C-alpha positions in Angstrom: 0.0 0.0 0.0 3.0 2.3 -0.5 2.3 5.7 -2.0 3.7 6.8 -5.3 7.0 8.6 -5.1 6.4 11.5 -7.5 3.6 14.0 -7.5 -0.1 14.2 -6.8 -3.1 16.4 -7.7 -4.2 19.0 -5.1 -6.3 22.0 -4.8 -4.2 24.9 -3.4 -4.9 28.5 -2.4 -1.7 30.3 -3.1 -3.1 33.9 -3.3 -6.1 36.0 -2.5 -9.0 35.8 -4.9 -11.7 33.5 -6.1 -11.3 29.7 -6.5 -8.4 27.4 -6.0 -5.6 26.2 -8.3 -5.6 22.5 -9.4 -1.9 21.6 -9.3 0.6 18.8 -9.5 2.5 19.0 -6.2 5.1 16.7 -4.6 3.7 14.0 -2.4 4.9 15.0 1.1 7.0 12.7 3.3 5.8 12.1 6.9 8.3 12.9 9.6 8.3 12.6 13.4 4.7 11.8 14.5 3.2 12.5 11.1 1.2 10.1 9.0 0.7 10.1 5.3 -2.8 9.2 4.3 -4.4 8.5 0.9 -7.6 10.7 0.8 -10.5 8.5 -0.1 -13.2 11.2 0.1 -13.7 14.8 1.3 -17.0 16.5 1.7 -17.4 20.2 1.1 -18.4 22.5 4.0 -19.9 25.9 4.1 -16.6 27.3 5.2 -15.0 25.9 2.1 -17.4 28.1 0.1 -16.0 31.1 2.1 -12.5 29.9 1.2 -13.4 29.5 -2.4 -14.7 33.1 -2.7 -12.1 34.5 -0.3 -14.6 36.7 1.5 -14.2 38.5 4.9 -15.0 35.3 6.8 -12.2 33.4 4.9 -9.7 36.1 5.8 -10.4 35.5 9.5 -10.5 31.7 9.5 -7.7 30.9 7.0 -4.0 31.6 6.2 -2.6 31.4 2.7 -1.1 29.1 1.4 -3.2 26.0 2.1 -5.0 23.1 0.7 -8.8 23.1 1.6 -10.9 20.2 2.7 -11.3 19.4 6.4 -14.1 16.8 6.2 -11.8 14.1 5.2 -11.7 10.3 5.1 -8.5 8.4 4.3 -6.3 5.3 4.6 -2.9 5.3 6.2 -0.1 4.5 3.7 3.0 5.6 5.6 4.0 6.5 9.1 6.7 8.8 10.5 9.4 7.3 12.7 7.8 8.5 16.0 4.3 7.3 15.2 2.8 4.8 17.7 -0.6 3.1 17.7 -1.4 3.8 14.0 -0.6 1.2 11.4 -0.4 1.3 7.6 -3.9 0.3 6.3 -5.8 1.9 9.1 -9.0 3.7 7.9 -9.2 7.1 9.5 -11.1 10.4 9.9 -9.3 13.7 10.6 -10.0 15.8 13.7 -9.4 19.0 11.9 -9.2 21.1 15.1 -5.5 20.9 15.9 -5.4 21.4 19.6 -2.1 22.4 21.3 -2.3 20.1 24.3 -0.7 22.7 26.6 -3.2 25.6 27.2 -5.7 25.9 30.0 -8.5 24.4 27.8 -6.5 21.4 26.7 -5.3 20.8 30.3 -8.9 20.8 31.4 -10.3 18.3 28.9 -11.8 20.9 26.5 -9.5 20.5 23.6 -12.3 21.5 21.2 -11.9 25.1 22.3 -8.1 25.1 22.5 -6.7 28.7 22.9 -4.0 28.1 20.3 -6.0 26.0 17.8 -4.8 25.3 14.3 -7.0 23.9 11.6 -6.5 21.3 8.9 -7.8 22.6 5.6 -7.5 26.2 6.6 -3.8 26.9 6.7 -3.8 27.2 10.4 -0.6 25.6 11.7 -0.6 23.2 8.7 -0.7 23.8 4.9 -2.4 20.5 4.4 -6.0 19.6 3.7 -8.2 16.9 2.3 -8.5 18.2 -1.2 -5.4 16.3 -2.4 -4.7 12.7 -3.3 -2.5 12.3 -0.2 -2.2 14.5 2.9 -0.1 14.7 6.1 -1.7 14.6 9.5 0.0 14.3 12.9 -1.1 10.9 14.4 -2.8 12.4 17.4 -5.4 14.2 15.2 -6.5 10.9 13.5 -9.6 9.0 14.5 -9.2 5.3 13.7 -12.4 3.6 12.7 -13.5 0.6 14.6 -16.7 -0.2 12.6 -17.4 -1.0 9.0 -18.5 2.3 7.4 -17.4 3.6 4.0 -15.4 6.6 3.0 -18.4 8.9 2.4 -19.7 8.1 5.8 -16.3 8.6 7.4 -16.0 12.1 5.8 -19.5 13.0 7.1 -18.5 12.1 10.7 -16.9 15.6 11.0 -20.1 17.6 10.3 -22.2 15.0 12.0 -20.0 15.5 15.0 -20.9 19.2 15.2 -24.6 18.3 15.1 -24.1 15.6 17.7 -22.2 17.9 20.0 -25.0 20.5 19.8 -27.8 18.0 20.4 -26.1 16.0 23.1 -25.5 19.1 25.1 -29.1 20.1 24.8 -30.3 16.9 26.6 -33.1 16.3 24.1 -34.5 12.9 25.4 -38.3 13.3 25.8 -38.2 17.0 24.8 -39.8 18.8 21.9 -37.0 20.4 19.8 -37.0 23.3 17.4 -34.3 23.2 14.7 -33.9 26.6 12.9 -32.1 26.2 9.6 -32.2 23.2 7.3 -28.7 23.4 5.8 -26.5 20.3 6.0 -25.8 20.7 9.7 -29.4 21.6 10.5 -30.6 18.4 8.8 -28.0 16.4 10.7 -29.1 18.0 14.0 -32.6 16.9 13.2 -31.5 13.3 12.6 -29.3 13.2 15.7 -32.2 14.7 17.8 -34.5 11.9 16.7 -31.8 9.3 17.3 -31.1 10.6 20.8 -34.8 10.3 21.9 -36.3 13.7 21.2 -40.1 13.7 21.4 -41.2 15.9 18.4 -38.8 17.8 16.2 -39.9 21.0 14.4 -37.7 22.1 11.5 -37.9 25.7 10.3 -36.4 27.4 7.2 -37.3 29.8 4.4 -36.4 27.2 1.7 -39.2 24.8 1.0 -37.0 22.3 -0.8 -34.9 22.0 2.4 -38.0 21.7 4.5 -39.1 18.9 2.2 -35.8 17.2 2.9 -36.3 17.7 6.6 -39.7 16.0 6.4 -38.2 13.0 4.6 -35.4 12.8 7.3 -37.9 12.6 10.1 -39.1 16.1 11.1 -42.5 15.8 12.8 -43.4 19.3 11.8 -42.0 21.7 9.2 -42.5 25.5 9.2 -41.7 27.8 6.3 -40.9 31.1 8.0 -41.5 33.0 4.8 -45.2 32.1 5.2 -45.6 31.7 8.9 -44.6 33.8 11.9 -42.3 31.3 13.8 -42.9 32.8 17.3 -46.7 32.6 16.8 -46.4 29.1 15.6 -44.2 28.1 18.6 -46.6 29.6 21.1 -49.6 27.8 19.5 -47.6 24.5 19.3 -46.6 24.7 23.0 -49.9 26.2 24.5 -48.0 29.4 25.2 -45.1 27.9 27.2 -42.4 28.1 24.5 -40.0 25.4 23.3 -38.0 23.5 25.8 -35.1 23.0 23.4 -33.9 25.1 20.4 -30.9 24.5 18.1 -30.2 27.5 16.0 -28.4 26.5 12.8 -29.3 29.4 10.4 -26.8 32.0 11.6 -29.4 34.7 10.8 -29.0 37.4 13.4 -32.7 38.3 13.3 -33.6 34.7 14.0 -31.0 34.3 16.8 -32.5 37.5 18.4 -36.0 35.9 18.3 -35.0 32.6 19.8 -34.9 33.9 23.4 -38.5 34.9 23.3 -39.5 31.4 22.0 -37.9 29.4 24.8 -39.9 28.3 27.8 -38.8 29.0 31.3 -35.8 26.8 32.1 -35.3 26.1 28.4 -32.0 25.3 26.7 -30.5 26.5 23.4 -27.4 25.8 21.4 -26.0 28.2 18.8 -24.5 26.4 15.8 -25.0 28.9 13.0 -22.6 31.8 12.7 -24.3 35.2 13.0 -22.5 38.0 11.0 -24.2 40.9 12.7 -24.6 42.0 16.3 -27.2 40.3 18.4 -29.9 42.2 20.3 -32.4 40.9 22.8 -35.4 43.3 23.1 -36.7 42.1 26.5 -33.7 40.9 28.5 -35.5 40.5 31.8 -38.5 38.7 30.6 -36.9 36.6 27.8 -33.5 35.8 29.4 -33.0 36.6 33.1 -36.3 35.6 34.5 -36.5 32.5 32.4 -33.3 31.0 33.9 -32.2 29.9 30.4 -29.2 27.8 29.4 -27.3 29.0 26.4 -24.5 26.9 24.9 -22.4 27.6 21.9 -20.8 24.9 19.7 -17.3 24.8 18.2 -16.6 21.5 16.6 -16.7 18.2 18.4 -15.8 16.9 21.9 -12.4 15.2 21.2 -12.7 12.2 20.8 -15.9 11.4 22.6 -18.1 12.7 19.7 -16.3 10.6 17.1 -16.9 7.4 19.0 -20.6 8.2 19.4 -21.2 9.3 15.8 -19.4 6.2 14.5 -21.8 4.1 16.5 -24.9 5.9 15.3 -23.9 5.5 11.6 -22.6 1.9 11.9 -25.7 0.8 13.8 -28.0 2.4 11.1 -29.5 4.9 13.5 -28.4 7.8 11.2 -28.0 7.6 7.4 -25.6 10.4 6.7 -25.7 9.6 3.0 -29.2 11.1 2.8 -27.6 14.5 3.1 -25.2 13.9 0.2 -26.9 15.1 -2.9 -24.0 15.0 -5.4 -20.6 13.4 -5.9 -17.8 14.7 -8.1 -14.2 13.8 -9.0 -12.0 16.5 -7.6 -10.9 17.4 -11.1 -14.4 18.8 -11.5 -14.3 21.0 -8.4 -15.4 24.0 -10.3 -18.7 22.2 -11.2 -19.1 21.2 -7.6 -18.8 24.7 -6.3 -21.1 26.0 -9.1 -23.8 23.6 -8.0 -23.5 24.8 -4.4 -23.6 28.5 -5.4 -26.7 27.8 -7.5 -28.4 26.1 -4.5 -28.8 22.8 -6.3 -27.2 20.7 -3.7 -27.1 20.1 0.0 -23.8 18.2 0.6 -21.2 17.4 -2.0 -18.4 14.8 -1.7 -15.2 15.0 -3.8 -12.9 12.2 -4.7 -9.3 13.5 -5.0 -8.0 10.5 -7.0 -10.5 11.1 -9.8 
């Protein structure tokens, strides 16, 4: 299973501006605790769209030069001399949040919010990413699969892990859950909520096609917020009490502002979407303080607890992540893949670097 010794194809961001370059680059050699993996599949994230267009968000989250692609599945083909516990042939996912292991957060078992975090696929502490035939990852950031799931499913464990982290921290068992936003993560949140024992799940969005997907994936109720006032619906649905659990995945500041008024007393909310504008709560006392709310924000997964739990859910057939994948492209057609995303034709796209 040795890797070729010459060059490979990779997407690379070498300068500011739109798109990536599709280049022949040398296959890197792993050193120290590094592992060389053959990339079997990489799924495209919303942040990859930012990186493609090189907008203001990209300029905050990435550092040129880099290879994109952080939702990555691969097979180990070579190990550096200091690698222990990882063997050639192992099937792996990549924990793209490169924690330092030394800061306060890492020392207190919260590596997911490491103060000095790097990021695979964003040029943060590593130029490597999954949009290449082979890539380099330090062994400690690899999750070795223990169950028989395929490359597409492994790549999807990364976004599924974000959804699982959000839902697990909401304690949804027996609760009614409102999921705002039916993008890929919002749809995965819906599926995780059902798998973890939520009572009824309400999915809300402005895109009817996404709401139709949510209904197919198990949503008990769908609400098109272009046609209905969401707060009025929630109050009618809950007999005036408000929702016990809300997971906000849209990132729309106006919607985030509204969520506090839709929670019942003692309710819990997780923020997954990324608001780009300031938040404002109109009635702080009535909608926040006197409700004794719990607000949690999500950044990635719990390392490595979330990987273990999501692998189980997929392997046991409790969540079918492939439902969210709407198109597959060889990486050589990356421009077609991004065009499809920009046109709103697809939910989740998977690329295959060797094709």
